[in-house]
C-alpha positions in Angstrom: 43.5 100.3 151.0 47.0 100.3 152.4 49.7 97.9 151.3 49.4 95.9 154.5 45.6 95.7 154.2 45.9 94.7 150.5 47.7 91.5 151.7 44.4 90.3 153.0 43.2 89.7 149.4 42.5 86.6 147.4 41.7 83.3 149.0 42.8 84.0 152.5 44.5 87.3 152.9 47.1 85.2 151.4 49.9 87.7 151.0 50.2 88.5 154.7 53.1 86.8 156.4 53.8 88.2 159.8 56.2 85.3 160.3 58.2 87.1 157.7 58.2 85.5 154.3 61.5 86.7 152.8 62.2 88.1 149.4 61.7 85.4 146.8 59.3 83.6 149.2 62.0 82.1 151.4 61.2 81.5 155.1 62.6 83.8 157.7 65.7 82.5 159.3 65.3 84.6 162.5 63.8 87.9 163.4 65.9 90.3 165.4 65.0 93.6 167.0 65.4 95.4 163.8 63.2 93.0 161.7 63.5 89.6 160.0 66.7 88.2 158.5 65.6 86.7 155.2 67.1 83.4 154.3 66.4 83.9 150.6 68.2 87.3 150.3 71.4 87.3 148.4 74.5 89.4 148.9 73.8 93.0 149.4 70.1 92.3 150.1 69.3 91.5 146.5 66.2 89.4 145.9 66.6 85.8 144.9 64.0 85.0 142.2 61.5 82.3 143.2 60.5 80.3 140.1 57.3 78.4 139.5 57.6 74.7 140.3 56.3 72.0 138.0 53.7 71.1 140.7 52.3 74.6 140.5 52.0 74.2 136.7 50.3 70.9 137.2 47.9 72.6 139.5 47.2 75.3 136.9 46.3 72.6 134.3 43.6 71.3 136.6 42.4 74.8 137.4 42.3 75.7 133.6 40.2 72.6 133.0 37.7 73.9 135.6 37.3 77.3 134.1 37.2 76.1 130.5 34.3 73.9 131.6 32.5 77.2 131.7 32.6 77.3 127.9 30.0 74.5 128.0 27.6 76.9 129.8 28.0 79.5 127.0 28.3 77.1 124.0 24.7 77.2 123.1 22.2 80.1 123.2 23.8 82.6 125.6 21.2 84.1 128.1 21.5 86.5 130.9 21.0 83.7 133.4 23.9 81.8 131.8 26.1 84.8 132.2 25.1 85.1 135.9 26.0 81.4 136.4 29.4 81.8 134.7 30.2 84.9 136.8 29.3 83.2 140.1 31.2 80.0 139.4 34.2 81.8 138.1 34.3 84.1 141.1 34.4 81.2 143.5 37.1 79.4 141.4 39.3 82.5 140.9 39.2 83.6 144.6 40.7 80.4 145.9 43.1 80.1 143.0 44.5 83.5 144.1 44.9 82.1 147.6 47.0 79.2 146.3 49.2 81.5 144.2 49.9 83.7 147.2 50.6 80.6 149.3 53.1 79.2 146.9 54.6 82.7 146.5 55.3 82.5 150.3 56.9 79.1 150.2 57.4 76.6 147.3 55.7 73.2 148.1 58.7 71.0 148.2 58.0 68.8 151.2 56.1 65.5 150.7 53.2 66.4 153.0 52.8 69.8 151.2 52.9 68.2 147.8 50.3 65.6 148.8 48.1 68.3 150.1 48.5 70.3 146.9 47.4 67.1 145.0 44.4 66.9 147.2 43.5 70.5 146.4 43.9 69.7 142.7 41.4 66.8 143.2 39.0 69.3 144.7 39.3 71.5 141.6 38.8 68.5 139.4 35.6 67.5 141.1 34.4 71.1 140.8 35.3 71.1 137.1 33.3 68.0 136.5 30.3 69.5 138.4 30.3 72.9 136.6 27.9 72.0 133.8 25.2 71.2 136.4 26.5 73.2 139.3 23.1 74.9 139.6 21.3 71.6 139.4 22.0 67.9 140.1 25.7 68.4 140.8 25.5 71.5 143.1 26.4 69.6 146.2 29.3 67.9 144.5 30.7 71.2 143.5 30.3 72.5 147.0 32.1 69.5 148.6 34.9 70.0 146.1 35.1 73.6 147.1 35.2 72.8 150.7 38.1 70.4 150.1 40.0 73.2 148.3 39.4 75.6 151.2 40.4 73.1 153.8 43.7 72.2 152.0 44.5 75.8 151.5 43.9 76.6 155.2 46.0 73.7 156.4 48.9 74.5 154.1 48.9 78.2 154.8 48.8 78.0 158.5 52.3 76.3 158.2 53.5 79.7 156.8 51.2 82.2 158.5 48.9 81.4 161.4 46.9 84.5 160.8 45.0 82.4 158.2 42.8 81.5 161.2 41.3 85.0 161.1 40.2 84.7 157.4 39.6 81.0 156.9 36.2 81.1 158.5 35.0 83.3 155.7 36.1 80.8 153.1 34.6 77.9 155.0 31.3 79.8 155.3 31.3 80.5 151.5 31.9 76.8 150.9 29.0 75.8 153.2 26.7 78.3 151.4 27.6 76.8 148.1 26.8 73.3 149.4 23.5 74.6 150.7 22.8 76.1 147.3 23.2 72.7 145.8 20.6 71.4 148.2 17.9 74.1 147.9 18.4 74.9 144.2 16.1 77.4 142.4 16.3 81.1 143.0 17.4 80.6 146.6 20.5 78.9 145.2 21.5 82.0 143.3 21.0 84.1 146.5 23.3 81.7 148.5 25.9 81.8 145.7 25.9 85.6 145.7 26.2 85.6 149.5 29.1 83.2 149.4 31.0 85.5 147.0 30.1 88.6 149.0 31.5 87.1 152.2 34.8 86.3 150.5 35.2 89.6 148.7 34.3 91.7 151.8 36.4 89.6 154.2 39.4 91.9 154.0 37.2 94.8 155.2 35.9 92.7 158.1 39.1 91.0 159.3 42.1 93.2 158.5 45.3 91.3 159.0 48.2 93.6 159.4 51.8 92.5 159.5 54.9 91.8 157.4 54.7 90.0 154.1 56.6 89.8 150.8 55.7 89.3 147.2 58.2 87.7 144.8 57.6 89.6 141.5 59.4 87.0 139.3 57.2 84.2 140.7 54.0 86.2 140.5 54.6 87.3 136.9 55.7 83.8 135.7 52.9 82.0 137.4 50.1 84.2 136.0 51.7 84.3 132.6 51.8 80.5 132.5 48.2 80.4 133.5 47.3 82.6 130.5 49.2 80.3 128.2 47.5 77.2 129.7 44.0 78.8 129.2 44.9 79.8 125.7 45.9 76.2 125.1 42.6 74.9 126.4 40.7 77.3 124.1 42.7 76.0 121.1 41.8 72.5 122.2 38.2 73.6 121.9 38.7 74.1 118.2 39.4 70.4 117.9 36.4 69.5 120.1 34.1 71.6 118.0 35.4 70.0 114.8 35.2 66.4 116.1 33.4 64.1 113.8 33.4 66.5 110.9 35.3 66.1 107.6 38.3 68.4 107.2 37.2 70.6 104.4 38.5 73.9 103.1 35.7 75.6 105.1 36.6 73.8 108.3 40.3 74.4 107.9 39.6 78.1 107.3 37.5 78.4 110.4 40.2 76.6 112.5 42.9 78.9 111.2 40.7 82.0 111.9 40.1 80.8 115.4 43.8 80.2 115.9 44.6 83.7 114.5 42.2 85.3 116.9 43.8 83.6 119.9 47.2 84.4 118.6 46.2 88.1 118.3 45.3 88.1 121.9 48.5 86.3 122.9 50.4 89.1 121.0 48.5 91.8 122.9 49.9 90.4 126.2 53.2 88.6 125.5 54.1 89.8 122.0 54.4 93.5 123.1 56.3 92.6 126.3 53.7 93.5 128.9 54.7 90.5 131.1 58.3 91.7 131.1 57.4 95.3 131.9 55.0 94.1 134.6 57.9 92.2 136.3 60.1 95.3 136.2 57.3 97.5 137.6 56.8 95.1 140.5 60.5 95.0 141.2 60.8 98.8 141.2 57.8 99.1 143.6 58.3 99.4 147.3 57.9 95.9 148.8 55.1 97.3 151.0 53.2 98.4 147.9 53.5 95.1 146.0 50.5 93.3 147.4 48.2 96.2 146.4 49.8 96.1 142.9 49.4 92.3 142.7 45.7 92.5 143.7 44.9 95.3 141.2 46.9 93.8 138.2 46.9 90.0 138.8 43.6 89.5 140.5 41.0 92.1 139.4 42.4 92.9 136.0 42.8 89.2 135.2 39.1 88.6 135.7 38.0 90.1 132.4 41.0 88.7 130.6 40.3 85.1 131.7 36.5 85.5 131.2 37.3 86.9 127.8 39.2 83.7 126.8 36.4 81.6 128.1 33.8 83.5 126.1 36.0 83.4 123.0 36.4 79.7 123.3 32.7 79.2 123.6 32.1 81.3 120.4 34.8 79.6 118.4 33.4 76.1 119.4 30.2 77.1 117.7 31.8 78.8 114.8 34.2 76.1 113.8 31.6 74.2 111.7 29.6 77.2 110.6 32.3 79.4 109.0 30.5 80.5 105.9 27.1 81.0 107.5 25.6 83.3 110.1 25.0 82.2 113.7 22.4 83.3 116.4 23.3 86.3 118.4 24.5 84.3 121.4 27.7 82.8 119.9 28.4 85.9 117.9 28.2 88.1 121.1 30.4 85.6 122.9 33.1 86.1 120.3 32.9 89.9 120.3 32.5 90.2 124.1 35.3 87.7 124.6 37.9 89.7 122.6 36.5 92.9 124.1 36.8 91.7 127.6 40.4 90.5 127.1 41.4 93.9 125.7 39.6 95.8 128.4 41.3 93.6 131.1 44.7 94.1 129.5 44.1 97.9 129.6 43.2 97.7 133.3 46.4 95.6 133.8 48.5 98.3 132.1 46.8 101.0 134.1 47.4 99.2 137.4 51.1 98.9 136.8 51.6 102.0 134.6 53.3 100.1 131.9 51.7 101.3 128.6 49.0 103.0 126.7 45.4 102.0 127.3 43.2 104.1 125.0 43.8 102.0 121.9 42.8 98.8 123.7 39.7 100.4 125.2 38.6 101.7 121.8 39.3 98.3 120.2 37.2 96.6 123.0 34.2 98.8 122.1 34.7 98.1 118.4 34.7 94.3 119.1 31.3 94.5 120.7 30.0 96.2 117.6 31.6 93.6 115.4 29.3 91.0 116.9 26.6 92.2 114.5 28.7 91.0 111.5 28.4 87.4 112.6 24.6 87.6 112.7 24.2 89.6 109.5 27.0 88.3 107.2 29.0 85.3 108.5 30.8 84.2 111.5 34.0 84.0 109.5 33.7 87.7 108.6 33.3 88.4 112.3 36.4 86.5 113.3 38.5 88.1 110.6 37.3 91.6 111.6 38.0 90.9 115.3 41.5 89.8 114.4 42.0 92.9 112.3 40.7 95.2 115.2 43.3 93.7 117.6 46.0 94.1 115.0 45.2 97.7 114.3 45.1 98.6 118.0 48.5 97.0 118.5 49.9 98.8 115.4 48.6 102.1 116.9 50.3 101.4 120.2 53.5 100.5 118.3 53.6 103.8 116.5 53.0 105.8 119.7 55.7 103.8 121.5 58.2 104.4 118.6 57.3 108.1 118.5 57.9 108.3 122.3 61.3 106.6 122.0 62.3 108.9 119.2 61.3 111.9 121.3 
């Protein structure tokens, strides 16, 4: 896929901006024969960083609430069908979230109508979040109507920046209508309609190729997605409190809470503590502007999928483990813990690979070890499993550190 075609990615081909979104996301002041004159460019053509607004962070909080609602689906006995439901719902949520990120990357929502529209989009995500526990049952139609609201708001906002949204918006509208229909028919037909909705969106860039000029502001992209990871981590830590609600704070409960926090902190360290976010921004800045959308799709859309799903699965496992530290648990919660950490590590390895910013083999080996560690929670205790998972992450980071130090010395 070429760089221009890559801009037809998440949500609405959202990166494309033939009108000429300037560096840093500023609007084009006026295009001449030789191209667009960017209002946001500084002296000497240097890029002016576009920073994340508080309204975008507010939006992320509502989005994080929606995806952490998926932990409820996995908080009991995890089945294959539960996994399918989580993947389908997450796919729909994440696709349109990407569309809103690319939208705000093109222009910060500072005008009153834009802010009100963003708030309406947040309301759509809130309704979807409330409907997620029964999205394949009684609340399927409510979820679909919330999704249609999110799509409509995104289309209206984005056409103010790039009118080529009209070529891609029908795919998003069709997906929303299919999800509404799934809520009406339910049963196995609902799963088929959900799958068709996601396929329509994922394949839309191949059907309607929007070519033109566009720009990615690396500073904004990196900051926005880093903030999202922090927000989702925060929601997972809040799950510790939810799991412990109504129980006496004993030594066992405190130990399980600390182990859950340590495991989340280990994953935080794997992304922020080793400077992957900073190196990612530098990699995006060094890249040719025409290649940035492809990098953004590979690193911040596809690689983020296992990372976010990993946090969701981890939170579901910790929620069950918090009051059962010294005992074993059924395979479902234990697998959720191991798979959650493994998915995050595998996603971070894919993130590094996409941007060429660090070693991957230690994380992939650690991801495989985490899957095997699930057996410890079933055979010994869930506390032993959480301790082992934390140790696996720590050892993999230590190995990376030694390799990096050796490379620097060389």
